[in-house]
VMD Tcl script that draws the C-alpha trace (Angstrom):
set ca {
  {38.30 13.94 -2.94}
  {35.73 11.44 -3.36}
  {32.22 11.59 -1.69}
  {31.05 9.78 1.45}
  {28.75 8.26 -1.02}
  {30.92 7.52 -3.76}
  {33.30 5.63 -1.36}
  {30.54 3.80 0.11}
  {29.91 2.87 -3.29}
  {33.30 1.91 -4.80}
  {33.72 -0.26 -1.75}
  {30.47 -2.25 -2.07}
  {31.64 -2.51 -5.70}
  {35.20 -3.98 -4.82}
  {33.72 -6.21 -2.36}
  {31.28 -7.92 -4.85}
  {33.86 -8.39 -7.67}
  {35.92 -10.28 -5.22}
  {33.06 -12.13 -4.08}
  {31.79 -13.07 -7.57}
  {35.12 -14.56 -8.44}
  {34.68 -17.97 -7.00}
  {34.20 -19.89 -3.59}
  {37.81 -18.98 -2.04}
  {35.78 -16.13 -0.39}
  {33.29 -18.66 1.17}
  {34.87 -18.04 5.19}
  {34.41 -14.56 4.81}
  {30.77 -14.99 3.18}
  {29.65 -16.64 5.98}
  {30.49 -14.47 8.62}
  {29.13 -11.62 6.69}
  {25.77 -13.68 6.56}
  {25.76 -14.06 10.65}
  {26.61 -10.46 10.64}
  {23.46 -9.62 8.74}
  {21.19 -11.90 10.67}
  {22.54 -10.29 13.70}
  {21.39 -7.35 12.35}
  {17.55 -8.02 11.36}
  {17.64 -9.90 14.81}
  {18.37 -6.35 16.71}
  {16.54 -3.95 14.53}
  {12.42 -3.28 14.76}
  {9.83 -6.60 14.50}
  {9.45 -5.41 10.95}
  {12.58 -6.88 9.92}
  {11.49 -10.41 10.66}
  {9.36 -10.08 7.43}
  {12.54 -10.45 5.06}
  {14.49 -12.32 6.96}
  {13.91 -15.28 5.00}
  {15.53 -13.61 1.98}
  {19.34 -13.67 4.01}
  {19.39 -17.15 2.22}
  {20.78 -15.33 -0.80}
  {23.86 -14.52 0.95}
  {24.50 -11.33 -0.83}
  {27.96 -10.17 -0.79}
  {26.90 -6.63 1.74}
  {29.13 -6.28 4.63}
  {27.57 -5.47 8.25}
  {29.38 -2.66 8.11}
  {27.22 -1.42 4.81}
  {24.00 -2.88 6.55}
  {24.26 -1.20 9.66}
  {24.22 2.59 8.31}
  {20.45 1.66 6.60}
  {18.09 3.82 8.09}
  {15.59 0.76 7.93}
  {16.43 -2.88 7.86}
  {14.25 -3.48 4.71}
  {10.84 -5.07 4.71}
  {9.04 -7.51 2.02}
  {5.57 -7.67 2.12}
  {4.76 -9.65 -0.64}
  {5.92 -11.34 -3.74}
  {8.12 -14.78 -3.78}
  {9.74 -15.54 -0.44}
  {13.21 -15.48 -0.50}
  {13.46 -13.28 -3.98}
  {14.71 -9.68 -2.34}
  {17.49 -9.05 -0.02}
  {19.47 -6.12 1.21}
  {22.71 -5.23 -0.55}
  {23.63 -1.87 1.13}
  {22.84 1.47 2.76}
  {20.33 2.25 0.00}
  {19.95 -0.63 -2.18}
  {18.51 -4.02 -2.59}
  {18.92 -7.06 -4.43}
  {15.91 -9.07 -6.33}
  {16.60 -12.45 -7.66}
  {15.60 -12.84 -11.34}
  {12.90 -15.86 -11.19}
  {13.07 -17.84 -14.50}
  {15.33 -17.43 -17.77}
  {13.37 -14.16 -18.87}
  {15.00 -10.86 -18.29}
  {11.95 -8.87 -19.25}
  {11.99 -7.09 -15.96}
  {16.05 -5.85 -16.58}
  {14.55 -4.50 -19.87}
  {12.09 -2.79 -18.61}
  {14.13 -0.84 -15.54}
  {16.63 0.31 -18.58}
  {14.04 1.53 -21.05}
  {12.27 3.40 -18.08}
  {15.16 4.73 -16.67}
  {14.84 7.19 -19.60}
  {11.29 7.77 -19.61}
  {8.94 10.31 -18.14}
  {7.79 7.79 -15.62}
  {11.37 7.61 -14.02}
  {10.73 9.54 -11.14}
  {7.58 7.53 -10.21}
  {9.93 3.94 -10.48}
  {12.88 2.79 -7.89}
  {15.96 3.83 -9.60}
  {17.46 0.97 -11.05}
  {21.35 0.39 -11.06}
  {22.49 -3.04 -12.94}
  {21.91 -6.82 -13.23}
  {24.38 -8.78 -10.94}
  {25.32 -12.13 -11.86}
  {26.20 -14.09 -8.15}
  {26.37 -17.53 -7.31}
  {24.80 -18.56 -10.50}
  {22.08 -16.65 -10.08}
  {20.86 -13.12 -11.80}
  {19.55 -10.14 -9.31}
  {18.81 -6.40 -10.18}
  {20.07 -3.98 -7.72}
  {18.05 -1.28 -7.65}
  {16.79 1.60 -4.89}
  {15.53 0.91 -1.37}
  {12.61 2.87 -0.97}
  {12.31 2.30 2.53}
  {15.57 4.07 3.07}
  {13.52 7.41 2.99}
  {11.24 6.29 5.93}
  {11.48 5.66 9.39}
  {9.45 2.66 11.02}
  {7.07 3.03 7.66}
  {3.01 2.12 6.89}
  {3.50 0.10 3.92}
  {0.81 -1.28 1.41}
  {1.12 -3.29 -1.58}
  {-1.84 -2.84 -4.45}
  {-1.60 -5.07 -7.17}
  {-2.76 -3.29 -10.38}
  {-4.89 -4.19 -13.27}
  {-7.90 -6.35 -14.23}
  {-5.57 -8.97 -15.27}
  {-2.92 -10.32 -13.31}
  {-1.64 -13.30 -15.61}
  {0.10 -12.88 -19.07}
  {-1.48 -14.28 -22.65}
  {0.82 -16.64 -22.57}
  {-0.13 -18.47 -19.30}
  {-3.60 -19.49 -20.75}
  {-2.92 -19.88 -24.62}
  {-3.32 -23.63 -23.85}
  {-6.56 -24.96 -24.13}
  {-5.87 -28.39 -22.60}
  {-8.03 -29.46 -19.85}
  {-6.61 -29.70 -16.37}
  {-7.82 -32.17 -13.67}
  {-5.69 -30.17 -11.07}
  {-6.93 -27.19 -11.91}
  {-10.73 -28.09 -11.23}
  {-9.76 -29.83 -8.05}
  {-7.98 -26.22 -6.93}
  {-11.28 -24.54 -7.96}
  {-14.09 -27.00 -6.33}
  {-11.75 -26.85 -2.88}
  {-12.31 -22.85 -3.18}
  {-15.67 -22.84 -4.09}
  {-17.68 -26.32 -5.04}
  {-21.07 -24.41 -6.54}
  {-18.27 -22.67 -9.34}
  {-17.68 -25.57 -12.13}
  {-20.56 -25.76 -14.17}
  {-22.54 -29.15 -15.31}
  {-19.90 -29.52 -18.34}
  {-17.05 -28.80 -15.97}
  {-18.37 -30.92 -13.60}
  {-18.61 -33.67 -16.02}
  {-15.67 -33.27 -17.27}
  {-13.96 -33.11 -13.98}
  {-11.52 -30.66 -15.39}
  {-10.99 -26.78 -16.68}
  {-8.41 -24.94 -18.87}
  {-6.04 -22.72 -17.30}
  {-7.58 -19.45 -18.38}
  {-10.97 -20.45 -16.82}
  {-9.02 -21.23 -13.45}
  {-7.31 -17.69 -13.49}
  {-10.31 -15.86 -14.35}
  {-12.19 -17.53 -11.58}
  {-9.01 -17.00 -8.89}
  {-9.23 -13.00 -9.95}
  {-13.20 -13.31 -9.58}
  {-12.39 -13.76 -5.60}
  {-11.02 -10.17 -5.71}
  {-11.20 -6.95 -6.74}
  {-9.40 -7.39 -9.62}
  {-11.91 -7.81 -11.77}
  {-14.11 -5.36 -10.35}
  {-12.07 -2.77 -9.37}
  {-8.92 -2.94 -11.36}
  {-6.48 -3.40 -8.35}
  {-6.50 -5.61 -5.36}
  {-4.77 -4.73 -1.72}
  {-2.05 -7.33 -1.14}
  {-0.72 -6.76 2.16}
  {-0.25 -3.98 4.56}
  {1.86 -2.86 7.74}
  {0.81 -0.62 10.41}
  {3.96 -0.24 12.75}
  {3.06 -2.25 16.41}
  {1.07 -4.63 14.58}
  {1.99 -7.60 12.85}
  {1.78 -7.41 9.13}
  {-1.33 -8.39 7.21}
  {-0.78 -10.55 4.11}
  {-4.41 -12.53 3.32}
  {-5.84 -9.42 1.99}
  {-6.08 -10.89 -1.62}
  {-9.83 -12.25 -0.98}
  {-11.19 -8.81 -0.21}
  {-14.02 -8.46 -2.43}
  {-16.49 -5.42 -2.01}
  {-15.60 -1.43 -2.11}
  {-16.80 -1.15 1.45}
  {-14.07 -3.59 2.31}
  {-11.38 -2.02 0.56}
  {-12.29 1.58 2.10}
  {-12.12 0.00 5.40}
  {-8.74 -1.24 4.75}
  {-7.57 2.12 3.62}
  {-8.96 3.57 6.60}
  {-7.11 1.49 9.04}
  {-3.76 1.94 6.72}
  {-4.26 5.97 6.86}
  {-4.85 5.97 10.29}
  {-6.62 9.03 10.39}
  {-3.91 10.94 8.44}
  {-5.49 13.55 6.09}
  {-2.34 14.92 5.62}
  {-0.76 11.98 4.31}
  {-3.74 10.88 2.50}
  {-3.89 14.09 0.37}
  {-0.27 13.42 -0.51}
  {-0.70 9.73 -1.65}
  {-3.56 10.38 -3.47}
  {-1.43 13.86 -5.24}
  {1.13 11.36 -6.29}
  {-1.12 8.64 -7.57}
  {-2.11 11.31 -9.62}
  {1.28 12.29 -10.61}
  {1.80 8.34 -11.31}
  {-1.56 8.43 -13.62}
  {-0.20 11.81 -15.47}
  {3.34 10.60 -16.35}
  {2.16 6.78 -17.41}
  {-0.34 8.45 -19.85}
  {2.00 10.61 -21.27}
  {4.89 7.89 -21.58}
  {5.63 6.55 -25.08}
  {6.33 3.03 -23.27}
  {3.32 2.59 -21.42}
  {1.10 3.80 -23.98}
  {2.30 1.85 -26.98}
  {5.02 -0.48 -26.06}
  {4.08 -2.23 -22.50}
  {1.95 -4.95 -21.43}
  {1.80 -4.45 -17.62}
  {0.93 -7.49 -15.77}
  {1.04 -8.30 -11.92}
  {2.87 -4.89 -11.45}
  {2.08 -3.22 -7.82}
  {1.91 0.08 -6.41}
  {3.96 0.68 -2.84}
  {2.23 3.25 -0.71}
  {4.72 4.41 2.01}
  {4.52 6.52 4.68}
  {5.71 7.46 8.61}
  {4.95 9.44 11.53}
  {6.92 12.47 10.29}
  {4.13 12.67 7.11}
  {6.88 11.94 4.77}
  {4.74 9.95 2.40}
  {5.27 8.61 -1.41}
  {4.02 6.04 -4.06}
  {6.06 4.05 -6.67}
  {5.25 1.63 -9.70}
  {7.10 -1.68 -8.91}
  {7.35 -5.05 -9.96}
  {7.96 -5.56 -13.67}
  {8.69 -8.88 -13.66}
  {5.31 -9.86 -16.09}
  {5.79 -6.71 -18.54}
  {6.37 -7.34 -21.98}
  {7.07 -5.23 -24.83}
  {4.45 -5.24 -27.63}
  {4.97 -4.54 -31.22}
  {4.18 -0.73 -31.90}
  {1.68 -1.57 -33.98}
  {-0.40 -3.07 -31.14}
  {-2.10 0.12 -29.30}
  {-3.24 -0.78 -25.83}
  {-5.17 1.98 -23.75}
  {-4.76 0.05 -20.37}
  {-8.40 0.98 -20.15}
  {-9.93 -1.34 -22.31}
  {-11.88 -4.73 -21.30}
  {-9.07 -7.36 -22.13}
  {-9.93 -10.05 -24.87}
  {-7.36 -13.28 -25.93}
  {-4.87 -10.96 -28.22}
  {-5.32 -7.32 -27.35}
  {-2.95 -7.31 -24.48}
  {-5.35 -4.69 -22.86}
  {-4.14 -4.95 -19.04}
  {-6.83 -2.48 -17.46}
  {-4.05 -1.12 -15.15}
  {-5.43 2.55 -15.61}
  {-8.89 1.26 -15.02}
  {-7.47 0.09 -11.70}
  {-5.31 3.14 -10.89}
  {-8.45 5.36 -11.95}
  {-10.71 3.53 -9.12}
  {-7.84 3.49 -6.97}
  {-7.40 7.24 -6.82}
  {-11.25 8.04 -6.48}
  {-11.57 5.47 -3.57}
  {-8.28 6.90 -1.65}
  {-9.71 10.78 -2.19}
  {-12.49 9.90 0.08}
  {-12.68 12.23 2.88}
  {-14.33 9.71 5.19}
  {-11.53 7.33 5.30}
  {-9.57 10.08 7.84}
  {-12.52 11.50 9.39}
  {-12.05 10.38 12.99}
  {-14.20 11.07 16.18}
  {-12.98 14.10 18.21}
  {-13.26 15.01 21.63}
  {-13.69 19.12 22.45}
  {-11.90 21.84 24.92}
  {-13.39 22.68 28.17}
  {-15.23 26.35 28.74}
  {-17.98 27.84 30.93}
  {-21.04 28.39 29.51}
  {-24.35 30.12 31.12}
  {-26.73 28.06 33.37}
  {-29.43 26.73 31.52}
  {-32.91 28.56 31.51}
  {-35.83 27.30 30.29}
  {-36.41 28.32 26.39}
  {-33.33 30.04 26.14}
  {-31.07 29.47 22.96}
  {-27.32 29.82 23.33}
  {-24.62 29.51 20.13}
  {-21.47 28.00 20.76}
  {-18.49 29.00 18.07}
  {-14.79 27.30 18.01}
  {-12.64 27.76 15.01}
  {-14.00 24.61 13.33}
  {-17.79 24.37 14.37}
  {-20.64 26.73 15.22}
  {-23.39 24.98 17.49}
  {-26.62 26.01 18.36}
  {-28.11 24.81 21.98}
  {-31.62 24.89 22.44}
  {-32.49 24.82 25.76}
  {-36.02 23.18 27.18}
  {-37.29 22.70 30.24}
  {-36.06 18.71 30.15}
  {-34.09 18.08 27.07}
  {-31.07 20.26 25.90}
  {-30.92 19.86 22.35}
  {-27.61 20.38 20.19}
  {-27.69 21.00 16.93}
  {-24.64 21.10 14.37}
  {-24.15 20.55 10.52}
  {-24.90 16.85 9.48}
  {-26.29 15.85 13.11}
  {-28.97 16.52 15.87}
  {-28.61 15.11 18.89}
  {-31.26 15.65 22.20}
  {-30.06 14.64 25.94}
  {-31.98 14.41 28.89}
  {-30.86 16.42 32.08}
  {-29.34 14.07 34.69}
  {-26.57 14.15 37.04}
  {-22.99 13.85 35.46}
  {-24.57 13.07 32.19}
  {-22.07 12.87 29.20}
  {-23.29 13.21 25.57}
  {-20.90 12.25 22.38}
  {-22.31 13.28 19.12}
  {-19.92 12.24 16.06}
  {-20.33 14.22 12.45}
  {-17.98 15.82 10.43}
  {-16.95 18.53 12.86}
  {-15.52 17.91 16.17}
  {-17.77 15.99 18.61}
  {-19.27 18.47 21.08}
  {-19.76 17.01 24.87}
  {-22.26 18.24 26.69}
  {-21.05 17.63 30.86}
  {-24.08 17.99 33.13}
  {-23.75 18.47 36.93}
  {-26.83 18.04 39.21}
  {-29.10 18.26 36.44}
  {-27.67 21.68 35.08}
  {-25.42 21.77 31.63}
  {-22.30 23.36 33.38}
  {-19.49 23.11 30.29}
  {-19.57 22.31 26.70}
  {-16.22 20.41 25.80}
  {-14.76 19.84 22.02}
  {-11.65 17.06 21.45}
  {-9.56 19.55 19.69}
  {-9.16 21.41 22.78}
  {-10.36 25.00 21.37}
  {-11.87 27.77 23.16}
  {-15.70 27.99 22.41}
  {-17.17 31.47 22.66}
  {-20.53 31.86 23.77}
  {-22.55 34.23 21.64}
}
mol new
graphics top color blue
foreach p $ca { graphics top sphere $p radius 0.5 }
foreach p [lrange $ca 0 end-1] q [lrange $ca 1 end] { graphics top cylinder $p $q radius 0.2 }
display resetview
């Protein structure tokens, strides 16, 4: 007896084969398209991110779509290039005549990296267009946090910049972004090459300096942020990563571990080590409130197979003809930045516990499971000293002192000029010694 999963797959395959025969199924297809739109309209706000892709009119019935854990989300990439195909898969539209992404997925399904890449099912021809059917990574999460990070020190193909023709349109684009960028000769020519423009464009982000740039981010309950390509400094990147992690150190550790796994597999892969130029690929970071977290390599539309005699380190600087892409340079830097403990450090507030009334020049030591703090009492100003912080407060009626440091925040509460309690935000009992 076939499993439920195989039955669904069989049903989906039959429906697709019927709909690919011709236009005789148009009325049913239009009905399904309307049902798909209704699915999107009655789900979470994240659904609207991908609604434009419904114009693909994919042959996935509403009965299949409603079983999805999430309606899918598209944060980056060409609008309308993705759409749901079933409970666990999506279709990605092939842009242009190149089938390099299909070839890359087929090869990588037999590679050591297959566990860090979406599962590839097949290439589908439908309504004179080609689609790749692959695993829907969102199925593993509920209302997820999502981040798309474009990898590499170069995001354009060598073939895109091989033409040395001077172009006025690219010069106009450049001065529109930064009028001070062109050289005196370029201003005289009022034209630049495509290579010059592409390199200028990448200087406007962290692509050229860090080997990665954050493309887009989604945090549950907030509008998606998709204008991050011009973030230029490490400090800005750290701020964005901190917002994304939302103070969750457990998730942070899982994401770092997964990125390290991707790096190990990438370095051992025969395909990536010797045969592939990886351009425009992304890392997709996902986690949810249950602390489920993972990272995948995605988007191989610009990945090109190389001659085996052309070794690529993925870390060496790029020069025309050497096919270096800087992917591992970016991954090294991302792991380093994502590992910083301060990304998930949060100011905390502490448990209330009675302590002795202050007497002049008395020293009291307060201990909790997370910190040991010495309170030195003077006639006018009790001083709280803890690891990485020293602060003082003058006695006033109902004064509250909050101290931020790597340990839980201590709050000294004064009533009628007397220190009567010390609180910490984790609500742990503090003993007095």
